[in-house]
Structures are given as C-alpha cells and as structure tokens.
C-alpha positions as CSV (number, residue, x, y, z in Angstrom):
1,X,0.1,0.0,0.0
2,X,3.0,2.4,0.9
3,X,4.5,1.7,-2.5
4,X,1.4,2.3,-4.3
5,X,1.0,5.7,-2.4
6,X,4.7,6.6,-3.1
7,X,4.2,5.9,-6.9
8,X,0.9,7.8,-7.0
9,X,2.6,10.8,-5.5
10,X,5.6,10.5,-7.7
11,X,3.4,10.4,-10.8
12,X,1.4,13.4,-9.6
13,X,4.8,15.4,-9.0
14,X,5.8,14.5,-12.6
15,X,2.4,15.5,-13.9
16,X,2.6,18.9,-12.0
17,X,6.1,19.5,-13.4
18,X,4.8,18.8,-17.1
19,X,2.1,21.5,-16.7
20,X,4.4,24.1,-15.3
21,X,6.9,23.3,-18.2
22,X,4.4,23.8,-20.7
23,X,3.2,27.0,-19.3
24,X,6.7,28.3,-19.5
25,X,7.3,27.0,-23.2
26,X,4.1,28.8,-24.0
27,X,5.2,32.2,-22.5
28,X,8.5,31.6,-24.5
29,X,6.7,30.8,-27.7
30,X,4.5,34.0,-27.1
31,X,7.4,36.1,-26.7
32,X,9.4,34.6,-29.7
33,X,6.4,35.5,-32.0
34,X,7.1,39.3,-31.5
35,X,9.4,40.1,-34.6
36,X,12.0,43.0,-35.1
37,X,9.6,45.3,-37.4
38,X,12.5,47.5,-38.6
39,X,13.7,47.2,-42.4
40,X,17.1,45.8,-42.9
41,X,19.5,45.7,-45.7
42,X,19.9,42.2,-46.8
43,X,23.6,42.2,-46.3
44,X,23.2,43.7,-43.0
45,X,21.6,40.6,-41.5
46,X,23.8,37.8,-43.5
47,X,26.2,37.1,-46.1
48,X,26.2,34.9,-49.1
49,X,28.7,32.6,-47.6
50,X,27.9,30.5,-44.6
51,X,24.7,29.7,-42.8
52,X,22.1,32.0,-42.0
53,X,22.6,33.6,-38.6
54,X,19.9,32.6,-36.2
55,X,19.3,36.3,-35.5
56,X,18.4,37.0,-39.1
57,X,15.6,34.4,-39.0
58,X,12.2,36.5,-39.0
59,X,13.9,39.9,-40.0
60,X,12.3,42.3,-42.5
61,X,14.9,42.7,-45.4
62,X,15.2,44.5,-48.4
63,X,17.2,43.8,-51.4
64,X,17.8,45.0,-55.0
65,X,18.7,43.0,-58.1
66,X,17.3,41.2,-61.1
67,X,15.6,37.6,-61.5
68,X,17.9,35.1,-63.3
69,X,15.6,31.9,-62.7
70,X,12.1,31.0,-62.1
71,X,11.0,27.8,-60.1
72,X,7.8,26.1,-59.0
73,X,7.8,24.9,-55.5
74,X,5.1,22.2,-55.2
75,X,3.2,21.4,-52.1
76,X,4.0,24.4,-49.9
77,X,2.6,25.1,-46.6
78,X,1.6,28.6,-45.6
79,X,1.4,30.1,-41.9
80,X,-2.5,29.5,-42.2
81,X,-2.0,25.8,-43.0
82,X,-3.0,25.9,-46.8
83,X,-1.1,23.7,-49.3
84,X,-0.3,25.3,-52.8
85,X,2.3,25.5,-55.3
86,X,4.4,28.7,-54.9
87,X,6.7,30.6,-57.7
88,X,10.1,31.0,-56.2
89,X,12.8,33.0,-58.0
90,X,16.6,33.4,-57.9
91,X,17.5,37.1,-57.4
92,X,21.0,38.0,-58.3
93,X,22.0,40.8,-55.9
94,X,25.2,41.9,-57.4
95,X,27.7,40.2,-59.8
96,X,28.5,37.4,-57.5
97,X,25.7,36.5,-55.2
98,X,21.8,35.5,-55.4
99,X,19.1,34.6,-53.1
100,X,16.2,32.4,-53.3
101,X,12.5,34.6,-53.0
102,X,9.2,33.5,-52.5
103,X,7.2,35.7,-55.0
104,X,3.7,34.1,-54.3
105,X,1.3,31.6,-55.8
106,X,2.4,29.5,-58.7
107,X,-1.2,30.3,-60.2
108,X,-0.4,34.1,-60.3
109,X,3.0,33.7,-62.1
110,X,1.8,35.6,-65.2
111,X,0.3,38.5,-63.0
112,X,3.4,40.8,-63.8
113,X,4.6,39.9,-67.3
114,X,6.5,43.3,-67.4
115,X,9.1,41.6,-65.0
116,X,11.5,39.8,-67.3
117,X,14.9,38.5,-66.3
118,X,16.7,41.9,-67.0
119,X,14.2,43.9,-65.0
120,X,15.5,45.6,-61.9
121,X,13.3,45.0,-59.0
122,X,13.6,46.2,-55.3
123,X,12.1,43.6,-53.0
124,X,11.0,43.5,-49.3
125,X,10.1,40.6,-47.3
126,X,10.9,38.4,-44.2
127,X,14.0,36.2,-44.0
128,X,13.6,32.5,-43.4
129,X,15.9,29.7,-42.8
130,X,16.0,27.1,-45.5
131,X,13.7,24.2,-45.5
132,X,14.9,20.6,-44.5
133,X,12.2,18.5,-45.7
134,X,11.4,17.7,-49.4
135,X,7.7,18.4,-50.5
136,X,8.1,17.1,-53.9
137,X,10.7,15.6,-56.3
138,X,13.5,18.0,-57.5
139,X,13.4,18.7,-61.2
140,X,15.3,21.3,-63.5
141,X,12.1,23.5,-63.2
142,X,10.8,22.7,-59.6
143,X,12.4,22.8,-56.4
144,X,11.6,20.0,-53.9
145,X,12.1,22.3,-51.0
146,X,13.2,26.1,-50.5
147,X,16.9,25.6,-50.2
148,X,19.6,27.3,-52.4
149,X,21.6,24.2,-51.9
150,X,19.6,22.7,-54.6
151,X,20.9,25.3,-57.3
152,X,24.5,24.8,-56.9
153,X,24.8,22.8,-60.1
154,X,22.9,25.5,-62.1
155,X,25.0,28.7,-61.1
156,X,28.4,29.7,-60.1
157,X,27.1,32.5,-58.0
158,X,27.5,32.5,-54.2
159,X,24.1,31.8,-52.9
160,X,22.7,33.0,-49.6
161,X,21.3,30.4,-47.1
162,X,17.6,30.7,-46.5
163,X,15.2,32.4,-48.4
164,X,13.0,35.8,-48.3
165,X,9.1,35.5,-48.4
166,X,8.3,38.7,-50.4
167,X,5.7,41.2,-48.9
168,X,6.3,43.7,-51.9
169,X,8.4,44.1,-55.1
170,X,8.8,47.2,-57.0
171,X,10.2,47.9,-60.6
172,X,10.5,51.2,-62.4
173,X,6.8,51.0,-63.3
174,X,5.7,50.7,-59.6
175,X,4.8,48.0,-57.2
176,X,3.8,44.6,-58.5
177,X,0.3,43.8,-57.2
178,X,-0.2,40.0,-56.3
179,X,-1.1,37.7,-53.6
180,X,1.9,37.1,-51.3
181,X,2.5,33.9,-49.1
182,X,3.9,33.5,-45.7
183,X,5.5,30.0,-45.1
184,X,4.9,28.0,-41.9
185,X,7.5,28.0,-39.5
186,X,9.1,24.5,-39.6
187,X,9.9,22.6,-36.3
188,X,13.4,22.2,-35.6
C-alpha cells in the first residue's frame, strides 16, 4: 500500500512538473512571435557565404537586383495551413551572389509580365531559414524544398542560405500587385 502511495505521489509530481513546463514554453513561444519590425538591408543581416545567422530569421529585409531563374515549389504549406504551389525566383543581388525569394502563388506567375529576367527589382520581405524536408521531387524547373543548396549545380554565384518571402516588389513601373504567401515555421 505504501509503495502504491509513493508511486502515485511521484506520478502526480511529474504531472505537475509537466504542466508548469508547458506554461513556461507557451510564454517563451509567445515572446518569440514578436518580430523586429525594422527594415534591414540583406547584407546587414546575412552574407552570401555560410549559414543564415539565427538572429536573421524573421527579420524584415530589403534587396535590389534582377531575377535570373524561376521555379515552381510544389506542395508548400503557408502559415495558415493551406497547401499550394509557389513561385520561387533566384534574385541576383550583385555580380557574385543571389538569394531565393518566394514571390507568391504559382497560379499568379503571369500576373506581372513586365518583369523579365533583366528587369531591376527592389524587394522587401521576411527572411526564413532553408527548408529541410522535401515536399516534391526535385527537377530542373521545380524545387523539392526552399533551399539554395539545390541550385549549386545550375549557377556559379554565391548563394545566400535561407530565402525571403516577399511582402512587396517594385520595378521602375511601380509596385507589383499579387497575393503574397507566408511560409509555416518549420519545427527544428
């Protein structure tokens, strides 16, 4: 009888500890959602060599350049849980480097025909780390995940780690009007 009481007390204590830990984790997660709202130049938060710094994740960034390639990223999951195919472009930011950018839905890729490969574009968006999990097969025109390392065989440019989910893009003709997507945050 005493052993049963001791075991019950141990399990009750462990249950109480789990509840307290869950409350602490929820407080930590809520604090992490608050993002730095200021706009940063891409090169101020990361470099085209090495891994994306942890503190760059979730930052609002801006960059300038021109698109040199377009890809379909199938089966992407947005922050609100919707699954869709996305248009992803490779933005060359200078003579030696480029970064992946999520422009929006694949179904709207023809919404801005004025943007051709030589068009100068200024972008603004949120910086995300590369994806680790494939969502489709990788082909010459489709990316299995949002990860610049998949493009090392198609370009000699230095590729930034991570990608930018665009909130706006502007050409000399003005702002490009299209639906933007925000990726889900991947679990570690």
